[in-house]
C-alpha positions in Angstrom: 7.5 -35.3 40.5 4.7 -35.7 38.0 3.3 -33.0 35.8 0.8 -30.6 37.5 -2.9 -31.5 37.1 -4.7 -28.9 35.0 -8.2 -27.9 36.1 -10.6 -28.2 33.2 -12.1 -24.8 32.2 -15.9 -24.7 32.7 -17.7 -24.5 29.4 -19.6 -21.5 30.5 -16.6 -19.4 31.4 -16.3 -16.1 29.5 -19.6 -16.3 27.5 -21.7 -14.0 29.6 -20.4 -10.6 28.4 -20.7 -11.6 24.7 -24.5 -11.8 25.3 -25.0 -9.1 28.0 -23.0 -6.3 26.6 -24.7 -6.1 23.1 -28.1 -6.6 24.7 -27.4 -3.7 27.1 -26.5 -1.4 24.3 -29.7 -2.4 22.4 -31.9 -1.8 25.4 -30.2 1.3 27.0 -29.1 3.4 24.0 -31.4 6.4 23.7 -33.6 6.3 20.6 -32.6 9.7 19.5 -28.9 8.9 19.3 -27.3 9.1 15.8 -27.3 5.8 14.1 -23.6 5.9 13.6 -23.1 6.3 17.4 -25.3 3.3 17.9 -23.2 1.4 15.4 -20.0 2.1 17.3 -21.6 1.2 20.6 -23.0 -2.1 19.4 -19.7 -2.9 17.5 -17.7 -2.1 20.6 -19.9 -4.2 22.8 -19.5 -7.2 20.5 -15.8 -6.8 20.3 -15.4 -6.5 24.1 -17.4 -9.6 24.6 -15.3 -11.5 22.2 -12.1 -10.2 23.7 -13.2 -11.2 27.2 -14.2 -14.7 26.0 -10.8 -15.3 24.4 -9.0 -14.0 27.5 -11.0 -15.9 30.1 -10.7 -19.2 28.2 -7.0 -18.9 27.9 -5.3 -19.8 31.2 -1.8 -18.6 31.5 0.8 -18.5 34.2 3.7 -16.2 35.0 2.5 -13.5 32.6 3.1 -9.9 33.8 0.1 -7.7 34.4 1.0 -5.2 31.7 0.8 -7.9 29.1 -2.7 -8.9 30.2 -3.8 -5.2 30.2 -2.1 -4.7 26.7 -4.1 -7.7 25.3 -7.4 -6.5 26.8 -7.1 -2.7 26.2 -4.5 -2.0 23.5 -4.7 -4.8 21.0 -7.6 -5.6 18.6 -6.4 -9.2 18.0 -8.3 -12.2 19.4 -5.5 -14.7 19.7 -4.8 -14.5 23.5 -2.5 -17.5 23.7 0.0 -16.1 21.2 -0.1 -12.6 22.6 0.3 -13.6 26.2 2.6 -16.7 26.1 4.8 -16.5 23.0 8.0 -14.5 22.4 8.8 -12.8 19.0 12.0 -13.6 17.1 14.1 -10.5 16.3 13.7 -11.2 12.6 10.0 -10.5 12.9 10.2 -7.1 14.3 9.1 -4.3 12.1 11.5 -2.8 9.7 11.5 0.8 8.3 9.7 -0.2 5.1 6.8 -1.6 7.2 6.5 1.6 9.3 6.5 3.6 6.0 3.6 1.3 4.6 1.6 2.2 7.7 2.1 6.0 7.0 1.1 5.5 3.4 -2.1 3.8 4.2 -2.9 6.4 6.8 -2.4 9.2 4.4 -4.3 7.7 1.6 -7.3 6.9 3.9 -7.2 10.4 5.3 -7.2 11.9 1.8 -10.2 9.8 0.8 -12.3 10.8 3.9 -11.3 14.5 4.2 -9.9 15.3 0.8 -11.9 13.6 -1.9 -15.2 12.7 -0.3 -16.1 16.3 0.6 -15.5 17.4 -3.1 -18.1 14.8 -4.3 -21.1 17.0 -3.5 -22.6 16.6 -7.0 -21.9 12.8 -7.1 -24.5 10.2 -6.1 -24.6 9.9 -2.3 -23.8 6.2 -2.5 -20.6 7.0 -4.3 -19.5 9.6 -1.7 -20.5 7.1 1.1 -18.4 4.3 -0.5 -15.4 6.6 -0.8 -15.8 7.3 2.9 -16.1 3.6 3.8 -12.9 2.8 1.9 -11.1 5.7 3.6 -12.3 4.8 7.1 -11.3 1.1 6.6 -7.8 2.2 5.3 -7.3 4.5 8.4 -8.7 2.2 11.0 -8.2 -1.4 9.9 -5.2 -1.1 7.6 -3.2 1.7 9.1 -4.4 1.8 12.7 -4.3 -2.0 13.3 -1.0 -2.3 11.5 0.5 0.4 13.6 -0.5 -1.3 16.8 1.1 -4.5 15.4 4.3 -2.7 14.6 4.4 -1.1 18.2 3.8 -4.4 19.9 6.3 -6.3 17.8 8.8 -3.6 18.3 8.4 -4.3 22.0 8.9 -8.1 21.4 5.3 -9.1 21.6 4.0 -11.4 18.9 1.1 -9.3 17.6 0.8 -10.3 14.0 -0.8 -8.1 11.4 -4.6 -8.5 11.2 -5.0 -7.2 7.7 -2.4 -9.2 5.7 -2.4 -7.8 2.2 -5.9 -9.1 1.4 -5.7 -7.7 -2.1 -3.2 -10.3 -3.0 -5.3 -13.2 -2.0 -5.3 -15.9 -4.6 -8.3 -17.8 -3.3 -11.4 -17.1 -1.3 -10.1 -19.5 1.4 -6.8 -17.5 1.5 -8.7 -14.2 1.8 -10.9 -15.2 4.7 -8.5 -17.6 6.4 -5.2 -15.7 6.3 -5.5 -12.2 5.0 -8.7 -10.4 6.0 -9.3 -9.5 9.7 -7.3 -12.4 11.1 -8.7 -11.6 14.6 -12.2 -12.6 13.6 -10.8 -15.7 11.9 -9.0 -16.7 15.1 -12.2 -16.3 17.1 -14.4 -18.3 14.7 -11.8 -21.0 14.2 -11.3 -21.6 17.9 -14.9 -21.5 19.1 -16.9 -22.5 16.0 -14.9 -24.2 13.2 -12.7 -26.5 15.3 -15.4 -27.8 17.7 -18.0 -28.3 15.0 -15.5 -29.9 12.6 -14.6 -32.4 15.3 -18.3 -33.3 15.7 -19.8 -32.9 12.3 -17.0 -32.4 9.8 -15.2 -29.5 8.2 -18.1 -28.6 5.8 -20.4 -27.8 8.7 -17.7 -25.9 10.5 -17.1 -23.8 7.5 -20.8 -23.0 7.0 -21.3 -22.2 10.7 -18.3 -19.7 10.6 -19.8 -17.8 7.7 -23.3 -17.9 9.1 -22.0 -16.5 12.4 -20.1 -13.7 10.4 -23.3 -12.8 8.7 -25.2 -12.5 11.9 -22.7 -10.5 13.6 -22.6 -8.0 10.6 -26.4 -7.9 10.7 -26.1 -6.7 14.3 -23.4 -4.2 13.6 -24.5 -2.9 10.2 -28.2 -3.7 9.5 -29.5 -3.0 13.0 -28.0 0.5 13.3 -29.1 1.3 9.8 -32.7 0.0 10.5 -32.7 -1.6 7.1 -30.9 -3.8 4.7 -31.6 -6.9 6.8 -30.5 -10.1 5.2 -27.9 -8.5 3.0 -24.8 -9.2 5.1 -26.0 -12.8 5.8 -26.5 -13.4 2.1 -23.0 -11.8 1.4 -21.4 -14.4 3.7 -23.6 -17.2 2.6 -22.3 -16.7 -0.9 -18.8 -17.3 0.3 -19.6 -20.9 1.3 -20.3 -22.3 -2.3 -17.4 -20.2 -3.6 -15.0 -22.0 -1.2 -16.6 -25.4 -2.1 -16.2 -24.6 -5.8 -12.6 -23.6 -5.6 -11.8 -26.7 -3.6 -13.7 -29.0 -5.9 -12.0 -31.3 -8.5 -13.3 -28.9 -11.3 -12.3 -25.8 -9.4 -8.7 -27.2 -8.9 -8.5 -28.1 -12.5 -9.5 -24.6 -13.5 -6.9 -23.0 -11.1 -9.6 -21.2 -9.1 -7.5 -21.5 -5.9 -4.2 -20.2 -7.1 -2.5 -17.7 -9.5 -4.2 -15.0 -11.5 -7.3 -17.2 -12.0 -7.7 -17.6 -8.3 -7.2 -13.9 -7.8 -9.8 -13.1 -10.4 -12.3 -15.6 -9.0 -11.8 -14.2 -5.5 -12.3 -10.6 -6.7 -15.6 -11.6 -8.6 -16.9 -13.4 -5.4 -16.0 -10.5 -3.1 -16.4 -7.2 -4.9 -19.8 -7.3 -6.9 -21.8 -8.6 -3.8 -20.1 -6.1 -1.5 -23.2 -3.9 -1.8 -25.1 -6.6 0.1 -22.7 -6.2 3.1 -22.6 -2.4 3.1 -26.1 -1.9 1.8 -27.6 1.4 0.9 -29.4 2.0 4.3 -26.1 1.6 6.0 -24.2 3.9 3.6 -26.8 6.5 3.5 -28.1 6.6 7.0 -25.0 5.6 9.0 -21.8 6.3 7.1 -22.7 9.7 5.5 -23.9 11.2 8.8 -20.8 9.8 10.5 -18.7 11.5 7.9 -20.5 14.8 8.5 -19.7 14.4 12.2 -16.0 13.9 11.3 -16.1 17.1 9.2 -16.0 15.3 6.0 
């Protein structure tokens, strides 16, 4: 008997929610809602649309229902094929030290949000807001996502860490491609970089990925803040020449993609312009009110 014939996936499958859900939030959210609530609503809508897209365009057979539901409802990653189809070697299951690192990140983030930030009453509001941002990111992205990864891997499901020690990145490419929010990287690689690279070459695929990142962050950051427009797009646009420089002959000769020079170059590319991404309108009008709502 020959191999079963696979039915091609229609190109339109899975794309509707990624457009409809954010549009519904924009149109239906009451104008008097707090801006931080709108931020979480629009961010959740974008994420659910992306999640549905990756699931609908990943046909799998003989996968139990609980695994489908786990991917859709209890895992923030966007690599459906790996989560649904692959098995995890016993050597990659979490060890006690990894569980401990999750707890440490959760404690540090909690202290920043509820311990240190409330004591900064005499400090500039931007400083207090940035302390809150760092704490929230530690609790949610680093501790929360890592905890989910540990739980799934303990159950034998290959749910790799989404925040893979980004502070140790030795190049801008390493930071965005392998260490920071791997879920978003999986999405853009599959649906933007790979198709555009095949048609126009890797440079245009790379540019498209960063432009898309900028637009998504405008939607989730600038729109709720009602200000700071263009900042997130500029932040991600700056990553493009940085990647080209570190991959150039001169950049390689200078060691910008490895070692301490690569680490320093990456830090200079990411940290000083971070105020473009998390701009003052977002910090002051979204983050600080959200912290107050949290009792911080």
